[in-house]
C-alpha positions as CSV (number, residue, x, y, z in Angstrom):
1,M,0.0,0.0,0.0
2,K,2.8,2.4,0.8
3,K,4.5,1.7,-2.5
4,F,1.2,2.5,-4.3
5,I,0.8,5.8,-2.5
6,I,4.4,6.7,-3.2
7,L,3.8,5.9,-6.9
8,I,0.8,8.2,-7.1
9,A,2.8,10.9,-5.4
10,F,5.6,10.5,-7.9
11,S,3.1,10.7,-10.8
12,V,1.7,13.9,-9.5
13,W,5.2,15.3,-9.0
14,A,6.2,14.3,-12.5
15,C,3.1,16.1,-13.9
16,D,4.1,19.2,-11.9
17,I,7.6,19.0,-13.4
18,G,6.0,18.8,-16.9
19,I,3.9,21.9,-16.3
20,S,6.8,23.8,-14.9
21,Q,8.7,23.6,-18.2
22,C,6.7,26.6,-19.5
23,P,8.6,29.9,-19.2
24,S,7.8,32.0,-16.2
25,S,8.7,35.4,-17.8
26,A,8.5,36.9,-21.2
27,I,10.8,35.1,-23.7
28,T,12.4,36.0,-27.1
29,L,13.2,33.4,-29.7
30,G,16.0,35.0,-31.6
31,S,17.1,32.3,-34.0
32,Q,15.8,29.4,-36.0
33,A,17.6,27.1,-33.6
34,E,15.8,28.6,-30.6
35,V,12.4,28.2,-32.4
36,D,13.2,24.6,-33.3
37,A,14.3,23.8,-29.7
38,F,11.1,25.1,-28.1
39,P,9.6,21.6,-27.7
40,T,12.6,20.4,-25.7
41,T,13.4,23.7,-24.0
42,Y,9.8,24.0,-22.7
43,Q,8.8,20.4,-22.7
44,G,5.0,19.8,-22.6
45,C,4.3,23.6,-22.8
46,S,1.2,23.9,-25.0
47,V,-0.3,27.0,-23.3
48,I,2.3,29.7,-22.9
49,P,1.6,31.8,-19.9
50,V,3.9,34.7,-20.9
51,S,4.5,36.9,-24.0
52,V,6.6,35.5,-26.8
53,T,8.7,37.7,-29.2
54,I,10.0,36.0,-32.3
55,T,12.7,38.0,-34.0
56,G,15.9,36.8,-35.7
57,N,17.8,37.2,-38.9
58,D,17.8,33.5,-39.8
59,I,14.3,32.5,-38.8
60,T,12.4,31.0,-41.8
61,N,9.6,29.1,-40.2
62,L,7.8,28.6,-36.9
63,D,7.5,24.8,-37.1
64,G,9.0,24.4,-33.7
65,L,5.8,25.9,-32.1
66,S,3.5,23.3,-33.5
67,M,2.6,22.0,-30.0
68,V,1.4,25.4,-28.9
69,T,-2.3,25.9,-28.7
70,G,-2.4,29.3,-27.2
71,T,-0.9,32.0,-25.0
72,E,-2.2,33.8,-22.0
73,R,-0.3,36.9,-23.1
74,S,1.0,38.0,-26.5
75,F,2.7,36.9,-29.7
76,F,5.1,39.5,-31.2
77,I,6.5,38.4,-34.6
78,R,8.7,41.2,-35.9
79,D,11.9,42.0,-37.8
80,N,12.4,38.5,-39.3
81,P,14.0,39.2,-42.8
82,Q,13.8,35.5,-43.8
83,L,10.5,34.4,-42.4
84,T,8.3,32.9,-45.1
85,S,6.0,30.6,-43.2
86,I,4.0,30.6,-39.9
87,N,2.4,27.2,-40.4
88,G,3.9,26.2,-37.1
89,L,1.1,28.2,-35.4
90,S,-1.6,26.0,-36.9
91,N,-2.7,24.7,-33.5
92,V,-3.0,28.1,-31.9
93,T,-6.7,28.7,-31.1
94,F,-6.4,31.7,-28.7
95,I,-4.2,34.6,-27.8
96,D,-5.4,36.4,-24.7
97,V,-3.7,39.8,-25.3
98,E,-1.8,40.9,-28.5
99,L,-0.9,39.6,-31.9
100,L,1.7,41.6,-33.9
101,F,3.2,41.1,-37.3
102,E,5.8,43.8,-38.1
103,N,8.5,44.1,-40.6
104,N,8.5,40.5,-42.0
105,P,9.4,41.4,-45.6
106,L,9.1,37.9,-47.2
107,L,5.8,37.0,-45.5
108,T,3.0,36.9,-48.2
109,S,0.0,35.7,-46.1
110,L,-1.0,34.7,-42.6
111,A,-1.6,31.0,-43.6
112,G,-1.0,29.0,-40.4
113,L,-3.3,30.9,-38.1
114,D,-6.4,29.3,-39.5
115,N,-7.6,28.0,-36.1
116,L,-7.3,31.2,-34.2
117,T,-10.8,32.0,-32.9
118,S,-10.1,34.3,-29.9
119,L,-8.0,37.4,-29.7
120,G,-8.3,39.3,-26.4
121,G,-6.3,42.4,-27.2
122,F,-5.0,44.0,-30.3
123,L,-4.3,42.9,-33.9
124,D,-1.3,44.8,-35.4
125,I,-0.2,44.1,-38.9
126,E,2.3,46.7,-40.2
127,S,5.3,47.2,-42.5
128,N,5.3,43.8,-44.1
129,A,6.6,44.5,-47.6
130,S,5.3,41.4,-49.4
131,L,2.1,40.7,-47.5
132,A,-0.6,40.6,-50.1
133,T,-3.4,39.0,-48.1
134,L,-4.5,38.4,-44.6
135,N,-5.8,35.0,-45.7
136,G,-4.9,32.3,-43.1
137,L,-5.9,34.4,-40.2
138,G,-8.6,32.5,-38.3
139,P,-12.3,33.5,-37.8
140,I,-11.8,36.0,-35.0
141,P,-15.3,37.4,-34.0
142,S,-13.9,40.4,-32.0
143,T,-10.8,42.0,-30.7
144,G,-10.5,43.3,-27.1
145,S,-8.5,46.4,-28.1
146,Y,-7.6,47.7,-31.5
147,V,-7.0,46.6,-35.1
148,Y,-4.1,48.3,-36.9
149,I,-3.4,47.5,-40.5
150,A,-0.8,49.9,-41.9
151,F,2.2,50.3,-44.2
152,N,1.7,47.1,-46.1
153,P,2.4,48.2,-49.7
154,L,1.2,45.1,-51.5
155,L,-1.8,44.3,-49.4
156,T,-5.0,43.9,-51.5
157,D,-7.2,41.6,-49.5
158,I,-8.3,41.9,-45.9
159,S,-11.3,39.5,-46.2
160,A,-9.9,37.3,-43.5
161,L,-11.3,39.9,-41.0
162,S,-14.8,39.1,-42.2
163,N,-15.9,37.6,-38.9
164,I,-15.0,40.5,-36.7
165,Q,-18.2,42.0,-35.3
166,T,-16.9,44.4,-32.6
167,I,-13.6,46.1,-31.9
168,G,-12.6,47.1,-28.4
169,L,-15.9,46.4,-26.7
170,G,-15.6,47.8,-23.2
171,F,-12.1,49.4,-23.9
172,P,-12.3,53.1,-24.6
173,S,-9.0,52.9,-26.4
174,G,-10.2,50.3,-28.8
175,S,-9.9,51.5,-32.4
176,L,-9.7,50.6,-36.1
177,T,-6.9,52.0,-38.2
178,I,-6.3,51.2,-41.9
179,S,-3.7,53.4,-43.4
180,H,-0.8,53.6,-45.9
181,N,-1.7,50.4,-47.7
182,N,-1.0,51.6,-51.2
183,S,-2.5,48.6,-53.1
184,L,-5.7,48.2,-51.1
185,T,-8.6,49.2,-53.4
186,S,-11.5,48.4,-51.0
187,I,-12.3,47.7,-47.4
188,N,-13.3,44.2,-48.5
189,G,-13.2,42.3,-45.2
190,L,-15.1,44.1,-42.4
191,N,-18.7,43.3,-43.5
192,A,-19.6,41.9,-40.2
193,L,-18.2,44.8,-38.2
194,T,-21.0,46.8,-36.4
195,Y,-19.2,48.5,-33.5
196,V,-15.9,50.3,-32.7
197,E,-15.4,51.4,-29.1
198,G,-12.9,54.1,-29.8
199,F,-11.8,55.9,-32.9
200,C,-11.8,54.8,-36.6
201,A,-9.2,56.2,-39.0
202,I,-8.9,55.3,-42.6
203,G,-6.2,57.3,-44.3
204,S,-3.5,57.5,-47.0
205,N,-4.5,54.4,-48.8
206,S,-3.7,55.8,-52.3
207,A,-5.6,53.1,-54.3
208,L,-8.7,52.9,-52.1
209,T,-11.9,53.5,-54.1
210,S,-14.6,51.9,-52.0
211,L,-15.7,51.6,-48.4
212,S,-18.4,49.0,-49.2
213,G,-16.8,46.5,-46.8
214,L,-18.0,48.7,-43.9
215,S,-21.7,48.3,-44.9
216,N,-22.8,47.1,-41.5
217,L,-20.8,49.5,-39.3
218,Q,-23.3,51.3,-37.1
219,T,-21.4,52.8,-34.2
220,V,-18.0,54.5,-33.7
221,N,-17.9,55.8,-30.1
222,G,-14.8,57.9,-30.7
223,N,-13.6,60.1,-33.6
224,F,-14.1,59.0,-37.3
225,E,-11.4,60.3,-39.6
226,L,-11.1,59.9,-43.4
227,T,-8.0,61.6,-44.9
228,N,-5.7,61.3,-47.9
229,N,-7.4,58.5,-49.7
230,V,-6.8,60.2,-53.0
231,A,-8.8,57.8,-55.2
232,L,-12.0,57.6,-53.0
233,T,-14.9,59.2,-54.9
234,S,-17.8,58.5,-52.5
235,L,-18.6,57.3,-49.0
236,N,-20.9,54.5,-50.3
237,G,-20.7,51.7,-47.7
238,L,-21.3,54.0,-44.7
239,E,-25.1,54.1,-45.1
240,S,-25.6,52.1,-41.9
241,L,-23.4,54.3,-39.8
242,N,-25.8,56.1,-37.4
243,S,-23.6,57.2,-34.5
244,I,-20.2,58.9,-34.1
245,G,-19.5,59.7,-30.5
246,G,-16.6,62.1,-31.2
247,E,-15.5,64.2,-34.2
248,L,-16.1,63.5,-37.9
249,A,-13.2,64.7,-40.0
250,I,-13.0,64.4,-43.8
251,T,-9.9,66.0,-45.2
252,N,-7.7,65.9,-48.3
253,E,-9.9,63.4,-50.1
254,F,-8.9,64.7,-53.6
255,S,-11.4,62.6,-55.6
256,L,-14.4,62.7,-53.2
257,T,-17.5,64.4,-54.8
258,S,-20.3,63.6,-52.4
259,L,-21.2,62.8,-48.8
260,S,-24.7,61.5,-49.7
261,A,-24.1,58.1,-48.0
262,L,-24.1,59.8,-44.6
263,G,-27.8,59.5,-43.9
264,S,-29.3,59.0,-40.4
265,L,-26.2,60.0,-38.4
266,T,-25.6,61.7,-35.1
267,I,-22.2,63.3,-34.4
268,G,-21.2,63.9,-30.8
269,G,-18.2,66.2,-31.3
270,D,-16.7,68.6,-33.9
271,L,-17.3,68.5,-37.6
272,G,-14.5,69.1,-40.1
273,I,-14.8,69.0,-43.9
274,A,-11.8,70.6,-45.5
275,S,-9.4,70.5,-48.5
276,N,-11.5,68.2,-50.6
277,P,-11.3,70.1,-53.9
278,L,-14.0,68.1,-55.9
279,L,-16.4,67.8,-53.0
280,S,-19.5,69.8,-53.9
281,D,-22.3,67.8,-52.3
282,C,-22.1,68.0,-48.6
283,A,-25.8,68.2,-47.9
284,A,-26.2,64.6,-46.7
285,Q,-29.0,64.1,-44.2
286,G,-26.6,63.3,-41.4
287,I,-24.6,66.5,-42.0
288,C,-27.7,68.6,-42.3
289,D,-29.1,67.2,-39.0
290,Y,-25.8,68.1,-37.3
291,L,-25.8,71.6,-38.7
292,A,-29.3,72.1,-37.4
293,N,-28.2,71.3,-33.9
294,P,-24.4,71.2,-33.7
295,S,-22.6,69.7,-30.7
296,G,-19.1,71.1,-31.4
297,N,-17.0,73.3,-33.6
298,I,-17.6,73.3,-37.4
299,T,-14.9,73.8,-40.0
300,I,-15.9,73.7,-43.7
301,S,-13.4,75.1,-46.1
302,G,-11.3,74.4,-49.2
303,N,-14.0,72.2,-50.9
304,A,-15.7,72.8,-54.3
305,Q,-18.5,75.3,-54.9
306,G,-21.6,74.2,-52.9
307,C,-19.4,73.0,-50.0
308,Q,-16.8,75.8,-49.7
309,N,-18.1,77.1,-46.4
310,L,-20.7,76.7,-43.7
311,I,-23.1,79.1,-45.5
312,Q,-23.1,77.1,-48.7
313,V,-23.8,73.8,-46.9
314,E,-26.5,75.3,-44.7
315,T,-28.1,76.7,-47.8
316,A,-28.0,73.3,-49.5
317,C,-29.5,71.7,-46.4
318,G,-32.5,74.1,-46.5
319,L,-31.8,75.4,-43.0
320,L,-33.3,78.8,-43.7
321,P,-36.0,80.2,-41.4
322,V,-37.5,81.7,-44.6
323,E,-38.7,79.2,-47.3
324,L,-37.0,80.7,-50.3
325,I,-38.3,79.1,-53.5
326,A,-36.6,81.3,-56.1
327,F,-33.6,83.6,-56.3
328,D,-32.4,84.9,-59.7
329,A,-30.2,87.6,-61.2
330,R,-30.1,89.1,-64.7
331,E,-28.5,92.1,-66.4
332,E,-30.6,95.2,-67.0
333,S,-29.7,98.5,-68.6
334,D,-29.3,100.2,-65.3
335,G,-27.5,97.3,-63.5
336,V,-28.2,93.8,-62.3
337,L,-31.7,93.0,-61.2
338,L,-32.0,90.5,-58.3
339,S,-35.4,88.9,-57.7
340,W,-36.5,86.3,-55.2
341,T,-39.7,84.7,-53.9
342,T,-40.6,83.2,-50.5
343,A,-43.3,80.7,-50.0
344,S,-43.5,81.5,-46.3
345,E,-41.8,83.6,-43.6
346,F,-41.4,83.6,-39.9
347,D,-40.4,86.7,-38.0
348,N,-38.5,87.9,-41.0
349,A,-37.1,91.4,-40.4
350,Y,-35.2,92.1,-43.6
351,F,-33.0,90.7,-46.4
352,Q,-29.4,92.0,-46.7
353,I,-28.1,91.7,-50.2
354,E,-24.4,90.8,-50.5
355,H,-22.0,90.9,-53.5
356,S,-18.7,89.2,-54.4
357,T,-16.4,89.0,-57.4
358,D,-14.8,85.7,-56.3
359,G,-17.7,83.8,-54.7
360,I,-16.0,83.7,-51.3
361,D,-15.6,87.2,-49.9
362,F,-19.0,89.0,-49.8
363,Q,-19.8,92.6,-49.0
364,A,-23.3,94.1,-48.1
365,I,-24.6,96.4,-50.9
366,G,-28.2,96.9,-49.8
367,K,-31.2,95.9,-47.7
368,V,-34.9,95.1,-48.3
369,A,-37.5,94.9,-45.6
370,G,-39.1,91.5,-44.9
371,K,-42.8,90.8,-44.3
372,G,-42.7,89.4,-40.8
373,T,-44.7,86.2,-40.5
374,R,-46.9,85.1,-43.4
375,A,-47.8,81.8,-45.1
376,S,-48.3,83.1,-48.6
377,L,-46.0,83.9,-51.5
378,S,-44.0,87.1,-51.3
379,N,-41.9,88.6,-54.2
380,Y,-38.9,90.9,-53.8
381,S,-36.4,92.7,-56.0
382,F,-33.3,94.8,-55.8
383,I,-31.0,96.5,-58.4
384,D,-27.3,96.6,-58.1
385,H,-26.5,99.8,-59.9
386,Q,-22.7,99.3,-59.8
387,P,-21.8,95.7,-60.6
388,S,-18.3,94.7,-61.7
389,T,-17.4,93.4,-65.1
390,G,-16.9,89.7,-65.3
391,I,-18.7,87.4,-62.9
392,N,-20.8,88.9,-60.1
393,Y,-21.9,86.6,-57.2
394,Y,-24.9,87.4,-54.9
395,L,-26.5,85.9,-51.9
396,L,-29.2,86.9,-49.4
397,K,-28.8,87.2,-45.7
398,E,-32.2,86.7,-44.1
399,V,-32.3,88.4,-40.7
400,D,-35.0,87.6,-38.1
401,T,-36.5,90.0,-35.7
402,D,-34.4,88.5,-32.9
403,G,-31.2,89.0,-34.8
404,Q,-30.7,85.4,-35.9
405,Y,-29.9,85.0,-39.6
406,E,-29.4,82.5,-42.4
407,Y,-28.0,82.7,-45.9
408,S,-29.4,81.8,-49.3
409,R,-27.6,79.9,-52.0
410,I,-25.1,81.8,-54.1
411,I,-26.1,82.9,-57.6
412,S,-24.1,84.6,-60.3
413,V,-24.4,86.7,-63.4
414,Y,-21.7,87.5,-66.0
415,L,-21.2,91.0,-67.4
416,K,-19.1,91.4,-70.5
417,T,-15.7,93.1,-69.9
418,D,-15.4,96.5,-71.5
419,D,-12.8,97.0,-74.2
420,V,-10.6,99.4,-72.3
421,I,-6.9,100.0,-73.3
422,I,-4.4,101.9,-71.2
423,A,-1.0,102.7,-72.8
424,P,1.8,102.9,-72.1
425,N,1.9,101.1,-68.8
426,P,4.3,101.6,-67.0
427,A,4.3,105.3,-68.0
428,H,6.3,108.5,-67.2
429,D,4.1,111.6,-67.7
430,M,1.2,110.8,-70.1
431,I,-1.0,107.8,-70.7
432,S,-3.8,107.4,-73.3
433,I,-7.1,105.8,-72.6
434,T,-9.2,104.0,-75.2
435,A,-12.8,103.0,-74.4
436,P,-15.9,102.4,-76.6
437,E,-18.0,104.9,-74.7
438,P,-16.8,108.5,-75.2
439,E,-19.1,109.8,-72.4
440,A,-17.3,107.5,-69.9
441,V,-16.3,109.1,-66.6
442,V,-12.6,108.7,-65.7
443,R,-11.2,108.8,-62.2
444,L,-7.5,108.8,-61.3
445,L,-6.9,107.4,-57.8
446,D,-3.7,106.7,-55.8
447,F,-2.8,103.3,-54.4
448,T,-5.0,103.9,-51.3
449,G,-8.0,104.6,-53.4
450,T,-8.0,108.4,-52.7
451,L,-9.4,110.3,-55.7
452,I,-6.9,112.6,-57.4
453,R,-8.9,114.0,-60.3
454,T,-12.1,113.3,-62.4
455,W,-12.9,114.0,-66.1
456,T,-14.7,112.4,-69.1
457,L,-13.2,110.9,-72.1
458,A,-15.1,113.5,-74.2
459,D,-12.9,116.1,-72.5
460,S,-9.6,114.2,-72.8
461,R,-8.3,110.8,-73.8
462,F,-5.2,111.4,-71.8
463,A,-4.2,111.2,-68.1
464,D,-1.4,113.6,-67.0
465,L,0.8,111.9,-64.4
466,S,3.4,114.6,-64.3
467,G,4.0,116.0,-60.9
468,L,2.9,112.8,-59.2
469,P,5.3,110.6,-57.2
470,N,6.4,107.4,-58.8
471,G,4.4,104.4,-57.8
472,M,1.1,102.6,-58.4
473,Y,-2.2,104.3,-59.3
474,Y,-5.6,103.3,-60.6
475,I,-7.7,104.4,-63.6
476,E,-11.4,103.9,-63.0
477,I,-13.7,104.1,-66.1
478,Q,-17.5,104.3,-65.3
479,T,-20.2,104.1,-68.0
480,G,-23.8,103.7,-66.9
481,N,-23.8,100.5,-64.9
482,R,-20.4,99.4,-66.0
483,K,-17.1,100.0,-64.1
484,V,-13.7,99.0,-65.2
485,V,-10.6,99.5,-63.0
486,K,-7.1,99.3,-64.3
487,K,-3.8,99.4,-62.4
488,I,-1.0,101.7,-63.8
489,I,2.6,102.3,-62.7
490,R,4.4,105.7,-63.0
491,E,8.1,105.4,-63.3
């Protein structure tokens, strides 16, 4: 009986010795020999309780880890210039914390991690020069922290991520970043993703044309940033996105033309839409809803006409307290006639008419009284008696009785440039002025705009500069409703 008890005790002790072969602190496998020796160095260790870093100039494969089924910490696989295969990880089913692939220049896929079904922390795949696909990465339903896919120049396929439903659930720092993958044309592998706990950033993917792989994404609790995806033409694929907890920033998207996919959307922070030179349609319902009740700062600039500034987007969204149904401009003999019609008005004090020659900087040129509150059609008109030659831009500033105001859309009218010739320029004492209208009024002004003298072309076709200091001056020719200004230099 004593021998039997001793035998049982020895067996338990032997099992303990087997379990104790696992490392007790983080380890680094720095050569192929160390990888191959893992089964003997850590005999019987199938579940590694510590973090493992695999980095070495001669490591070509991870076959020595074929007995490993998981780790309670992390796998860091980085800086392996000869690594071509990770099939040795084929029995790994779980990684409790982190999985990193960084700077493994010969690795073309992740084949070998097919059985990975649980990742508790982050997934980081970056700077792998030959990685073309994430195929081989097992069906991970979620990640506990973040997903970072970046600087993989040949990556075209991320469909292996198609089982991920949430990222960072319960971890405020959880995030999704897809950036600097210059061959990636679409987000083709995140169709199951519905929720990101932290921020989402998709940027500098120069071939990216489609976000369709995000078609089920509903919530991003942090910021959402799109920037420098120079081939992206639309946001189609984001139709299900209904909540951004932080800022929405869309910048430097050089081919983007429309935000129409942003439908039923709430934004909890700032809004920035800037430096998108072809973007003219910003009046998506989600954007309009935000502008009607903003929760942060708004920056809209550097986009195409229709989305150049806040006024233009508010106008396109129809956020006017006055229901403006027509606004037109046409040239008349005595100037430019502006006319507009309202279908209804509420506490409308007056309309301020504003003019610009570039469509950006506007100046007030007149005011027309409103009609208070009424539910019937009202017609208005105003004449600009001194428009500029070339394109004239106009908009209406509708001001309520309480001082609040909104802007109309911008309209324009083109006035033919007068055939005016000033010669010589630069000049010394005398210059000649040629214009088609002999009754034109001529004004000579200094560089500050101060009037020096006035005459008509019928009196003289010449301007005498003698006695004036050298420098810059202006010749202003006024005929009826036309005005031409020419800069001259006296030497």
